N, CA, C and O of each residue as an XYZ file, in Angstrom:
784
protein
N     -24.085      4.856    -12.177
C     -22.742      4.755    -11.606
C     -21.712      5.293    -12.599
O     -21.872      5.152    -13.812
N     -20.664      5.907    -12.074
C     -19.660      6.543    -12.902
C     -18.311      5.847    -12.746
O     -17.828      5.658    -11.630
N     -17.711      5.469    -13.865
C     -16.373      4.881    -13.828
C     -15.341      5.952    -13.505
O     -15.368      7.039    -14.081
N     -14.448      5.650    -12.601
C     -13.391      6.583    -12.211
C     -12.041      5.866    -12.243
O     -11.930      4.744    -11.748
N     -11.025      6.491    -12.813
C      -9.688      5.887    -12.755
C      -9.089      6.056    -11.360
O      -9.496      6.933    -10.598
N      -8.143      5.224    -11.048
C      -7.405      5.406     -9.803
C      -6.628      6.707     -9.878
O      -6.088      7.055    -10.929
N      -6.569      7.427     -8.762
C      -5.805      8.674     -8.712
C      -4.654      8.608     -7.721
O      -3.619      9.245     -7.918
N      -4.837      7.832     -6.649
C      -3.794      7.766     -5.617
C      -3.690      6.352     -5.072
O      -4.687      5.641     -4.952
N      -2.469      5.959     -4.744
C      -2.200      4.603     -4.266
C      -1.382      4.686     -2.982
O      -0.347      5.349     -2.931
N      -1.861      4.006     -1.952
C      -1.125      3.915     -0.696
C      -0.165      2.738     -0.764
O      -0.549      1.644     -1.178
N       1.074      2.956     -0.360
C       2.056      1.870     -0.289
C       2.456      1.663      1.164
O       2.963      2.572      1.821
N       2.217      0.450      1.653
C       2.692      0.028      2.966
C       3.976     -0.765      2.753
O       4.039     -1.623      1.872
N       4.998     -0.482      3.556
C       6.263     -1.209      3.405
C       7.160     -0.940      4.610
O       6.819     -0.155      5.495
N       8.298     -1.600      4.625
C       9.189     -1.548      5.768
C       9.978     -0.255      5.899
O      10.270      0.421      4.912
N      10.317      0.073      7.142
C      11.210      1.199      7.420
C      12.663      0.712      7.444
O      13.566      1.450      7.839
N      12.874     -0.525      7.022
C      14.198     -1.091      6.770
C      14.197     -1.625      5.348
O      13.135     -1.800      4.749
N      15.383     -1.887      4.802
C      15.441     -2.384      3.427
C      15.414     -3.901      3.353
O      15.201     -4.457      2.275
N      15.627     -4.593      4.488
C      15.560     -6.043      4.484
C      16.845     -6.694      3.999
O      17.773     -6.019      3.554
N      16.882     -8.006      4.093
C      18.107     -8.764      3.806
C      18.336     -9.037      2.328
O      19.479     -9.202      1.902
N      17.272     -9.086      1.542
C      17.383     -9.427      0.125
C      17.388     -8.148     -0.715
O      16.453     -7.353     -0.617
N      18.423     -7.930     -1.540
C      18.492     -6.708     -2.355
C      17.304     -6.523     -3.298
O      17.050     -5.410     -3.759
N      16.578     -7.600     -3.589
C      15.438     -7.487     -4.492
C      14.361     -6.576     -3.910
O      13.624     -5.939     -4.662
N      14.259     -6.503     -2.590
C      13.227     -5.668     -1.982
C      13.443     -4.196     -2.328
O      12.495     -3.481     -2.651
N      14.683     -3.758     -2.259
C      14.996     -2.361     -2.587
C      14.767     -2.084     -4.068
O      14.237     -1.034     -4.431
N      15.163     -3.015     -4.916
C      14.954     -2.830     -6.357
C      13.465     -2.725     -6.684
O      13.054     -1.889     -7.489
N      12.673     -3.572     -6.060
C      11.233     -3.570     -6.311
C      10.572     -2.287     -5.792
O       9.671     -1.746     -6.432
N      11.021     -1.811     -4.641
C      10.473     -0.567     -4.096
C      10.755      0.598     -5.037
O       9.884      1.432     -5.283
N      11.970      0.648     -5.558
C      12.350      1.699     -6.495
C      11.534      1.609     -7.776
O      11.060      2.623     -8.289
N      11.370      0.401     -8.289
C      10.579      0.210     -9.506
C       9.124      0.615     -9.293
O       8.497      1.208    -10.170
N       8.604      0.289     -8.129
C       7.210      0.621     -7.839
C       7.005      2.132     -7.762
O       6.059      2.663     -8.345
N       7.888      2.824     -7.044
C       7.768      4.269     -6.940
C       7.843      4.948     -8.291
O       7.059      5.851     -8.584
N       8.775      4.522     -9.106
C       8.922      5.081    -10.454
C       7.683      4.788    -11.297
O       7.185      5.661    -12.008
N       7.190      3.549    -11.211
C       6.035      3.158    -12.010
C       4.767      3.915    -11.652
O       3.968      4.244    -12.528
N       4.581      4.191    -10.367
C       3.415      4.977     -9.956
C       3.483      6.382    -10.548
O       2.486      6.902    -11.048
N       4.670      6.991    -10.487
C       4.834      8.338    -11.034
C       4.589      8.353    -12.542
O       3.939      9.261    -13.061
N       5.107      7.357    -13.234
C       4.929      7.287    -14.688
C       3.469      7.152    -15.085
O       3.086      7.543    -16.188
N       2.653      6.604    -14.199
C       1.222      6.446    -14.467
C       0.410      7.650    -13.983
O      -0.811      7.677    -14.133
N       1.082      8.637    -13.407
C       0.390      9.812    -12.908
C      -0.394      9.549    -11.642
O      -1.329     10.281    -11.318
N      -0.009      8.488    -10.913
C      -0.693      8.143     -9.671
C       0.022      8.766     -8.481
O       1.236      8.621     -8.339
N      -0.719      9.455     -7.630
C      -0.147     10.006     -6.408
C       0.233      8.847     -5.482
O      -0.503      7.868     -5.366
N       1.376      8.968     -4.834
C       1.809      7.996     -3.836
C       1.450      8.528     -2.454
O       1.819      9.647     -2.097
N       0.732      7.722     -1.682
C       0.435      8.024     -0.282
C       1.216      7.019      0.548
O       1.099      5.812      0.333
N       2.015      7.504      1.498
C       2.826      6.578      2.287
C       3.148      7.210      3.637
O       2.672      8.303      3.945
N       3.952      6.523      4.437
C       4.199      6.920      5.815
C       5.181      8.039      6.057
O       5.511      8.314      7.211
N       5.671      8.706      5.003
C       6.471      9.940      5.084
C       7.929      9.753      5.479
O       8.679     10.729      5.504
N       8.353      8.539      5.786
C       9.731      8.336      6.218
C      10.732      8.368      5.074
O      10.385      8.150      3.914
N      11.995      8.649      5.432
C      13.075      8.689      4.439
C      13.957      7.452      4.509
O      14.922      7.336      3.753
N      13.637      6.528      5.408
C      14.500      5.370      5.620
C      13.824      4.093      5.102
O      12.606      4.042      4.925
N      14.643      3.073      4.866
C      14.142      1.779      4.446
C      13.441      1.809      3.099
O      13.682      2.695      2.279
N      12.568      0.826      2.880
C      11.829      0.763      1.624
C      10.915      1.968      1.467
O      10.639      2.402      0.348
N      10.441      2.516      2.601
C       9.595      3.709      2.546
C      10.298      4.844      1.821
O       9.736      5.463      0.917
N      11.532      5.108      2.228
C      12.290      6.184      1.608
C      12.588      5.916      0.149
O      12.542      6.827     -0.677
N      12.894      4.667     -0.174
C      13.228      4.312     -1.561
C      12.049      4.511     -2.494
O      12.198      5.089     -3.570
N      10.871      4.034     -2.091
C       9.712      4.164     -2.964
C       9.338      5.633     -3.145
O       8.940      6.039     -4.237
N       9.461      6.432     -2.089
C       9.123      7.856     -2.185
C      10.110      8.608     -3.069
O       9.703      9.385     -3.933
N      11.407      8.382     -2.857
C      12.408      9.089     -3.672
C      12.307      8.707     -5.142
O      12.478      9.553     -6.019
N      12.029      7.435     -5.412
C      11.895      7.002     -6.803
C      10.710      7.692     -7.471
O      10.781      8.067     -8.641
N       9.638      7.856     -6.732
C       8.460      8.526     -7.278
C       8.735     10.013     -7.503
O       8.406     10.559     -8.556
N       9.340     10.665     -6.504
C       9.673     12.092     -6.648
C      10.638     12.301     -7.813
O      10.453     13.218     -8.613
N      11.661     11.460     -7.916
C      12.664     11.589     -8.979
C      12.058     11.410    -10.365
O      12.559     11.958    -11.346
N      10.964     10.631    -10.440
C      10.299     10.402    -11.727
C       9.186     11.419    -11.978
O       8.403     11.269    -12.916
N       9.119     12.456    -11.133
C       8.143     13.519    -11.334
C       6.794     13.278    -10.697
O       5.827     13.971    -11.014
N       6.712     12.298     -9.794
C       5.448     11.974     -9.160
C       5.115     12.873     -7.990
O       5.978     13.556     -7.438
N       3.850     12.860     -7.624
C       3.365     13.603     -6.458
C       3.282     12.642     -5.283
O       2.621     11.607     -5.369
N       3.947     12.979     -4.191
C       4.029     12.076     -3.043
C       3.456     12.765     -1.806
O       3.825     13.891     -1.472
N       2.550     12.062     -1.138
C       1.888     12.570      0.058
C       2.358     11.743      1.245
O       2.096     10.542      1.311
N       3.053     12.380      2.183
C       3.555     11.690      3.357
C       2.704     11.967      4.573
O       2.333     13.111      4.834
N       2.391     10.907      5.329
C       1.555     11.040      6.522
C       2.250     10.314      7.669
O       2.489      9.109      7.597
N       2.570     11.055      8.723
C       3.373     10.478      9.799
C       2.873     10.971     11.156
O       2.534     12.147     11.285
N       2.817     10.109     12.169
C       2.441     10.581     13.502
C       3.584     11.361     14.139
O       4.751     11.099     13.847
N       3.264     12.304     14.995
C       4.297     13.188     15.544
C       5.391     12.424     16.294
O       6.551     12.833     16.262
N       5.045     11.324     16.968
C       6.060     10.613     17.744
C       7.057      9.861     16.867
O       8.122      9.475     17.348
N       6.731      9.643     15.573
C       7.671      8.991     14.657
C       8.396      9.988     13.771
O       9.369      9.637     13.103
N       7.928     11.225     13.763
C       8.491     12.229     12.860
C       9.999     12.363     13.039
O      10.739     12.392     12.056
N      10.458     12.446     14.281
C      11.893     12.592     14.534
C      12.634     11.282     14.324
O      13.779     11.286     13.871
N      12.002     10.168     14.646
C      12.665      8.864     14.557
C      12.877      8.432     13.120
O      13.966      7.989     12.757
N      11.840      8.558     12.293
C      11.917      8.068     10.918
C      12.486      9.101      9.953
O      12.716      8.781      8.787
N      12.714     10.305     10.399
C      13.289     11.375      9.585
C      12.461     11.565      8.314
O      12.649     10.865      7.319
N      11.563     12.506      8.372
C      10.627     12.743      7.285
C      11.360     13.051      5.983
O      12.303     13.841      5.956
N      10.911     12.417      4.917
C      11.494     12.580      3.588
C      11.261     13.996      3.066
O      10.169     14.543      3.218
N      12.275     14.582      2.458
C      12.128     15.890      1.829
C      11.580     15.757      0.416
O      11.558     14.660     -0.142
N      11.142     16.857     -0.159
C      10.693     16.887     -1.541
C       9.294     16.368     -1.780
O       8.912     16.128     -2.926
N       8.514     16.188     -0.713
C       7.163     15.663     -0.868
C       6.187     16.777     -1.242
O       6.378     17.933     -0.863
N       5.147     16.424     -1.983
C       4.121     17.397     -2.360
C       3.336     17.845     -1.142
O       2.959     19.011     -1.026
N       3.089     16.894     -0.220
C       2.358     17.197      1.009
C       2.952     16.381      2.150
O       3.345     15.229      1.963
N       3.014     16.988      3.331
C       3.387     16.266      4.548
C       2.329     16.561      5.606
O       2.021     17.719      5.889
N       1.786     15.504      6.179
C       0.792     15.652      7.235
C       1.321     14.963      8.487
O       1.691     13.790      8.444
N       1.356     15.689      9.605
C       1.770     15.120     10.887
C       0.520     14.949     11.734
O      -0.186     15.914     12.027
N       0.254     13.696     12.125
C      -0.955     13.391     12.882
C      -0.630     13.205     14.363
O       0.530     13.058     14.750
N      -1.676     13.216     15.174
C      -1.486     13.073     16.612
C      -1.351     11.640     17.075
O      -0.953     11.397     18.214
N      -1.674     10.677     16.213
C      -1.604      9.273     16.623
C      -1.470      8.375     15.401
O      -1.669      8.809     14.266
N      -1.126      7.109     15.654
C      -1.068      6.117     14.593
C      -2.451      5.905     13.988
O      -2.578      5.720     12.777
N      -3.488      5.932     14.823
C      -4.844      5.720     14.321
C      -5.239      6.815     13.334
O      -5.832      6.535     12.293
N      -4.910      8.054     13.663
C      -5.202      9.164     12.753
C      -4.418      9.014     11.462
O      -4.932      9.287     10.377
N      -3.170      8.578     11.586
C      -2.333      8.383     10.400
C      -2.972      7.357      9.465
O      -3.111      7.611      8.269
N      -3.358      6.203     10.002
C      -3.908      5.144      9.160
C      -5.236      5.556      8.533
O      -5.518      5.212      7.385
N      -6.049      6.291      9.286
C      -7.332      6.762      8.735
C      -7.106      7.747      7.595
O      -7.786      7.683      6.572
N      -6.149      8.660      7.770
C      -5.870      9.630      6.715
C      -5.298      8.939      5.475
O      -5.648      9.292      4.349
N      -4.424      7.959      5.680
C      -3.873      7.213      4.550
C      -4.989      6.504      3.790
O      -4.986      6.477      2.559
N      -5.938      5.934      4.519
C      -7.082      5.284      3.886
C      -7.903      6.292      3.095
O      -8.238      6.055      1.935
N      -8.225      7.417      3.727
C      -9.083      8.412      3.088
C      -8.453      8.989      1.822
O      -9.165      9.329      0.877
N      -7.127      9.101      1.796
C      -6.451      9.731      0.664
C      -6.122      8.757     -0.470
O      -5.541      9.162     -1.477
N      -6.484      7.475     -0.321
C      -6.039      6.445     -1.267
C      -7.192      5.724     -1.952
O      -8.250      5.508     -1.362
N      -6.962      5.357     -3.215
C      -7.935      4.578     -3.986
C      -7.575      3.099     -4.039
O      -8.410      2.272     -4.405
N      -6.343      2.759     -3.677
C      -5.881      1.369     -3.704
C      -4.700      1.248     -2.753
O      -4.117      2.249     -2.336
N      -4.351     -0.006     -2.410
C      -3.284     -0.264     -1.447
C      -2.330     -1.321     -2.001
O      -2.752     -2.397     -2.424
N      -1.045     -0.996     -1.991
C      -0.001     -1.939     -2.379
C       0.847     -2.223     -1.150
O       1.178     -1.310     -0.392
N       1.200     -3.492     -0.952
C       1.951     -3.889      0.239
C       3.253     -4.551     -0.178
O       3.257     -5.685     -0.656
N       4.351     -3.841      0.005
C       5.694     -4.367     -0.234
C       6.170     -5.104      1.022
O       5.503     -5.044      2.055
N       7.305     -5.795      0.950
C       7.848     -6.423      2.163
C       8.008     -5.413      3.302
O       8.306     -4.239      3.082
N       7.804     -5.900      4.501
C       7.933     -5.056      5.683
C       7.815     -5.902      6.930
O       7.741     -7.129      6.864
N       7.799     -5.233      8.065
C       7.771     -5.925      9.349
C       6.398     -5.923      9.988
O       5.374     -5.963      9.307
N       6.398     -5.874     11.323
C       5.150     -5.977     12.068
C       4.200     -4.818     11.790
O       2.984     -5.007     11.736
N       4.752     -3.624     11.615
C       3.908     -2.472     11.307
C       3.213     -2.624      9.966
O       2.051     -2.248      9.817
N       3.924     -3.173      8.992
C       3.338     -3.406      7.669
C       2.232     -4.442      7.758
O       1.185     -4.301      7.126
N       2.469     -5.492      8.550
C       1.429     -6.502      8.755
C       0.191     -5.883      9.414
O      -0.936     -6.192      9.027
N       0.395     -5.026     10.390
C      -0.709     -4.347     11.064
C      -1.540     -3.560     10.055
O      -2.768     -3.639     10.056
N      -0.867     -2.806      9.202
C      -1.570     -1.995      8.205
C      -2.332     -2.872      7.219
O      -3.482     -2.586      6.885
N      -1.684     -3.944      6.752
C      -2.335     -4.857      5.818
C      -3.585     -5.478      6.423
O      -4.656     -5.436      5.818
N      -3.454     -6.054      7.617
C      -4.589     -6.754      8.196
C      -5.732     -5.806      8.555
O      -6.900     -6.188      8.480
N      -5.405     -4.579      8.943
C      -6.480     -3.632      9.231
C      -7.257     -3.299      7.969
O      -8.487     -3.277      7.987
N      -6.553     -3.039      6.874
C      -7.242     -2.635      5.649
C      -8.023     -3.806      5.058
O      -9.081     -3.605      4.461
N      -7.507     -5.037      5.219
C      -8.239     -6.219      4.751
C      -9.467     -6.463      5.624
O     -10.536     -6.806      5.119
N      -9.313     -6.285      6.932
C     -10.446     -6.454      7.841
C     -11.550     -5.460      7.527
O     -12.727     -5.819      7.540
N     -11.187     -4.217      7.245
C     -12.188     -3.221      6.866
C     -12.926     -3.651      5.601
O     -14.138     -3.464      5.489
N     -12.187     -4.231      4.644
C     -12.834     -4.727      3.420
C     -13.753     -5.905      3.738
O     -14.858     -5.992      3.203
N     -13.303     -6.808      4.603
C     -14.120     -7.963      5.003
C     -15.431     -7.519      5.640
O     -16.468     -8.154      5.449
N     -15.379     -6.425      6.397
C     -16.568     -5.893      7.069
C     -17.434     -5.037      6.144
O     -18.481     -4.538      6.557
N     -17.002     -4.872      4.907
C     -17.781     -4.106      3.943
C     -17.624     -2.608      4.049
O     -18.446     -1.861      3.517
N     -16.564     -2.146      4.737
C     -16.353     -0.708      4.892
C     -15.737     -0.064      3.652
O     -15.801      1.155      3.490
N     -15.149     -0.866      2.788
C     -14.613     -0.348      1.523
C     -14.435     -1.507      0.550
O     -14.459     -2.679      0.926
N     -14.256     -1.133     -0.718
C     -13.979     -2.126     -1.756
C     -12.796     -1.685     -2.602
O     -12.764     -1.911     -3.812
N     -11.846     -1.069     -1.969
C     -10.648     -0.609     -2.668
C      -9.690     -1.792     -2.874
O      -9.602     -2.670     -2.017
N      -8.978     -1.816     -4.001
C      -8.056     -2.920     -4.267
C      -6.927     -2.993     -3.247
O      -6.392     -1.969     -2.822
N      -6.569     -4.222     -2.858
C      -5.460     -4.492     -1.955
C      -4.538     -5.475     -2.665
O      -4.943     -6.593     -2.982
N      -3.311     -5.064     -2.911
C      -2.376     -5.885     -3.684
C      -1.128     -6.170     -2.853
O      -0.438     -5.254     -2.405
N      -0.854     -7.448     -2.660
C       0.337     -7.892     -1.942
C       1.451     -8.109     -2.964
O       1.328     -8.956     -3.848
N       2.536     -7.344     -2.844
C       3.663     -7.454     -3.775
C       4.651     -8.454     -3.175
O       5.420     -8.118     -2.275
N       4.620     -9.676     -3.682
C       5.372    -10.787     -3.098
C       6.791    -10.858     -3.654
O       7.196    -11.872     -4.221
N       7.533     -9.784     -3.487
C       8.901     -9.685     -4.010
C       9.787    -10.785     -3.427
O       9.879    -10.939     -2.209
N      10.425    -11.533     -4.294
C      11.339    -12.580     -3.848
C      10.669    -13.647     -3.002
O      11.346    -14.354     -2.256
N       9.344    -13.779     -3.101
C       8.618    -14.756     -2.305
C       8.498    -14.395     -0.835
O       8.193    -15.248     -0.001
N       8.741    -13.111     -0.514
C       8.745    -12.685      0.889
C       7.453    -13.036      1.612
O       7.485    -13.432      2.777
N       6.317    -12.895      0.935
C       5.025    -13.088      1.592
C       4.479    -14.509      1.450
O       3.311    -14.742      1.759
N       5.283    -15.454      0.995
C       4.790    -16.830      0.795
C       4.152    -17.404      2.062
O       3.077    -18.001      2.004
N       4.817    -17.222      3.202
C       4.295    -17.785      4.453
C       2.968    -17.134      4.830
O       2.083    -17.797      5.371
N       2.827    -15.845      4.550
C       1.574    -15.149      4.847
C       0.447    -15.672      3.958
O      -0.669    -15.887      4.430
N       0.737    -15.874      2.685
C      -0.270    -16.411      1.760
C      -0.736    -17.785      2.240
O      -1.926    -18.097      2.199
N       0.217    -18.602      2.694
C      -0.129    -19.919      3.239
C      -0.999    -19.792      4.486
O      -1.960    -20.542      4.653
N      -0.664    -18.849      5.357
C      -1.454    -18.619      6.569
C      -2.886    -18.226      6.235
O      -3.826    -18.749      6.833
N      -3.063    -17.315      5.291
C      -4.406    -16.874      4.914
C      -5.209    -18.052      4.366
O      -6.391    -18.200      4.679
N      -4.575    -18.882      3.556
C      -5.265    -20.080      3.044
C      -5.659    -21.007      4.178
O      -6.740    -21.596      4.157
N      -4.788    -21.137      5.168
C      -5.080    -21.984      6.321
C      -6.246    -21.435      7.123
O      -7.077    -22.203      7.608
N      -6.321    -20.127      7.269
C      -7.436    -19.500      7.981
C      -8.757    -19.866      7.310
O      -9.754    -20.137      7.980
N      -8.748    -19.870      5.973
C      -9.957    -20.247      5.225
C     -10.238    -21.738      5.399
O     -11.369    -22.134      5.680
N      -9.204    -22.561      5.231
C      -9.365    -24.014      5.340
C      -9.900    -24.428      6.706
O     -10.708    -25.350      6.814
N      -9.444    -23.741      7.741
C      -9.845    -24.074      9.108
C     -11.172    -23.442      9.515
O     -11.609    -23.582     10.657
N     -11.805    -22.752      8.583
C     -13.152    -22.261      8.818
C     -13.277    -20.929      9.530
O     -14.354    -20.591     10.021
N     -12.186    -20.161      9.594
C     -12.249    -18.868     10.269
C     -12.474    -17.696      9.315
O     -12.580    -16.549      9.750
N     -12.546    -17.982      8.035
C     -12.868    -16.966      7.036
C     -13.432    -17.667      5.808
O     -13.170    -18.848      5.577
N     -14.199    -16.937      5.035
C     -14.748    -17.469      3.790
C     -13.693    -17.375      2.684
O     -12.807    -16.522      2.746
N     -13.780    -18.242      1.677
C     -12.852    -18.131      0.543
C     -12.850    -16.735     -0.082
O     -11.812    -16.254     -0.538
N     -14.009    -16.094     -0.098
C     -14.094    -14.744     -0.672
C     -13.252    -13.746      0.108
O     -12.794    -12.750     -0.452
N     -13.043    -14.003      1.397
C     -12.223    -13.088      2.189
C     -10.763    -13.158      1.770
O     -10.081    -12.134      1.737
N     -10.277    -14.343      1.450
C      -8.906    -14.476      0.945
C      -8.754    -13.757     -0.388
O      -7.687    -13.229     -0.704
N      -9.834    -13.742     -1.164
C      -9.795    -13.090     -2.472
C      -9.766    -11.566     -2.378
O      -9.596    -10.888     -3.392
N      -9.929    -11.022     -1.173
C      -9.813     -9.573     -1.007
C      -8.380     -9.097     -1.250
O      -8.145     -7.918     -1.514
N      -7.419    -10.037     -1.158
C      -6.013     -9.716     -1.388
C      -5.591    -10.289     -2.727
O      -5.688    -11.496     -2.944
N      -5.124     -9.438     -3.623
C      -4.542     -9.887     -4.881
C      -3.044    -10.043     -4.666
O      -2.380     -9.104     -4.226
N      -2.509    -11.210     -4.969
C      -1.084    -11.476     -4.767
C      -0.369    -11.398     -6.113
O      -0.738    -12.086     -7.065
N       0.655    -10.555     -6.181
C       1.468    -10.449     -7.387
C       2.908    -10.816     -7.050
O       3.338    -10.687     -5.904
N       3.643    -11.268     -8.047
C       5.000    -11.750     -7.815
C       6.046    -10.641     -7.841
O       7.189    -10.854     -7.436
N       5.660     -9.461     -8.313
C       6.659     -8.401     -8.495
C       5.976     -7.044     -8.549
O       4.753     -6.949     -8.654
N       6.789     -5.998     -8.476
C       6.267     -4.635     -8.620
C       5.681     -4.435    -10.005
O       4.638     -3.797    -10.153
N       6.346     -4.979    -11.029
C       5.847     -4.837    -12.398
C       4.464     -5.461    -12.543
O       3.585     -4.893    -13.191
N       4.274     -6.630    -11.940
C       2.975     -7.295    -12.005
C       1.922     -6.508    -11.230
O       0.769     -6.429    -11.654
N       2.307     -5.932    -10.108
C       1.372     -5.122     -9.325
C       0.941     -3.884    -10.111
O      -0.236     -3.522    -10.105
N       1.877     -3.244    -10.777
C       1.566     -2.066    -11.582
C       0.661     -2.438    -12.749
O      -0.263     -1.695    -13.080
N       0.922     -3.592    -13.377
C       0.066     -4.056    -14.468
C      -1.357     -4.309    -13.960
O      -2.331     -4.041    -14.663
N      -1.466     -4.825    -12.739
C      -2.794     -5.037    -12.156
C      -3.508     -3.699    -11.959
O      -4.698     -3.582    -12.249
N      -2.789     -2.698    -11.471
C      -3.407     -1.375    -11.303
C      -3.882     -0.822    -12.639
O      -4.912     -0.152    -12.710
N      -3.127     -1.105    -13.702
C      -3.522     -0.621    -15.032
C      -4.874     -1.173    -15.450
O      -5.573     -0.557    -16.254
N      -5.250     -2.331    -14.910
C      -6.504     -2.980    -15.311
C      -7.671     -2.641    -14.390
O      -8.786     -3.118    -14.604
N      -7.426     -1.825    -13.371
C      -8.432     -1.539    -12.353
C      -9.162     -0.233    -12.676
O      -8.546      0.771    -13.034
N     -10.484     -0.273    -12.541
C     -11.294      0.939    -12.615
C     -12.170      0.975    -11.377
O     -12.462     -0.061    -10.780
N     -12.586      2.166    -10.997
C     -13.446      2.321     -9.823
C     -14.839      2.749    -10.266
O     -14.992      3.512    -11.220
N     -15.858      2.248     -9.558
C     -17.230      2.681     -9.788
C     -17.672      3.463     -8.576
O     -17.553      2.972     -7.453
N     -18.180      4.668     -8.770
C     -18.678      5.468     -7.665
C     -20.168      5.202     -7.486
O     -20.941      5.256     -8.443
N     -20.551      4.918     -6.269
C     -21.964      4.696     -6.011
C     -22.222      4.290     -4.582
O     -21.434      3.548     -3.997
N     -23.313      4.763     -4.010
C     -23.763      4.390     -2.678
C     -22.708      4.613     -1.596
O     -22.651      3.873     -0.614
N     -21.886      5.622     -1.779
C     -20.927      5.980     -0.739
C     -19.700      5.102     -0.675
O     -18.832      5.318      0.171
N     -19.607      4.107     -1.555
C     -18.433      3.238     -1.573
C     -17.787      3.317     -2.947
O     -18.466      3.505     -3.956
N     -16.471      3.172     -2.974
C     -15.774      2.993     -4.239
C     -15.718      1.493     -4.488
O     -15.135      0.754     -3.695
N     -16.302      1.049     -5.556
C     -16.406     -0.386     -5.810
C     -15.439     -0.793     -6.911
O     -15.403     -0.184     -7.980
N     -14.661     -1.827     -6.636
C     -13.725     -2.353     -7.624
C     -14.468     -3.213     -8.621
O     -15.275     -4.057     -8.233
N     -14.202     -3.005     -9.928
C     -14.760     -3.887    -10.965
C     -13.632     -4.383    -11.846
O     -13.871     -5.141    -12.787
């Protein structure tokens, strides 16, 4: 087996900035931090909300940003300029698959229902053994506290194993999430990227 460093990180987050100013600050810090580490940012290609902030911060810090957006959202979300790559897909399903394929890890900033959809799909794929890529929940300002409680309840009530909850690493801030990425290495083998 061969150790491989992370090369690209997918960020799921809101197309709005949210009510707490800390969300925008954390998105900006995360985008800048990814660029400083030489990590490609893979995201939903939008220029609005936290999506736009994390992308612009990465581009401004010299990072490579890959935007992936379905055609029906391209006009609505106003695709961000200055990206290294822009891919327009025919559906949301194609978008999510391409984001998965292009990423070595997943960071989840505050967001709405779409962000929850992306998070739960990628965690479910990990639960089913389809991948072992890191999934990090960035709990800026305690935004995800209720979700963390829900996941614990799912385990307590017998609908998931404790190991399934452990598929999600919860960090309190963008800085903590970036520090976690610094400690992650990938092992290539048997068609899966395995986190160690």
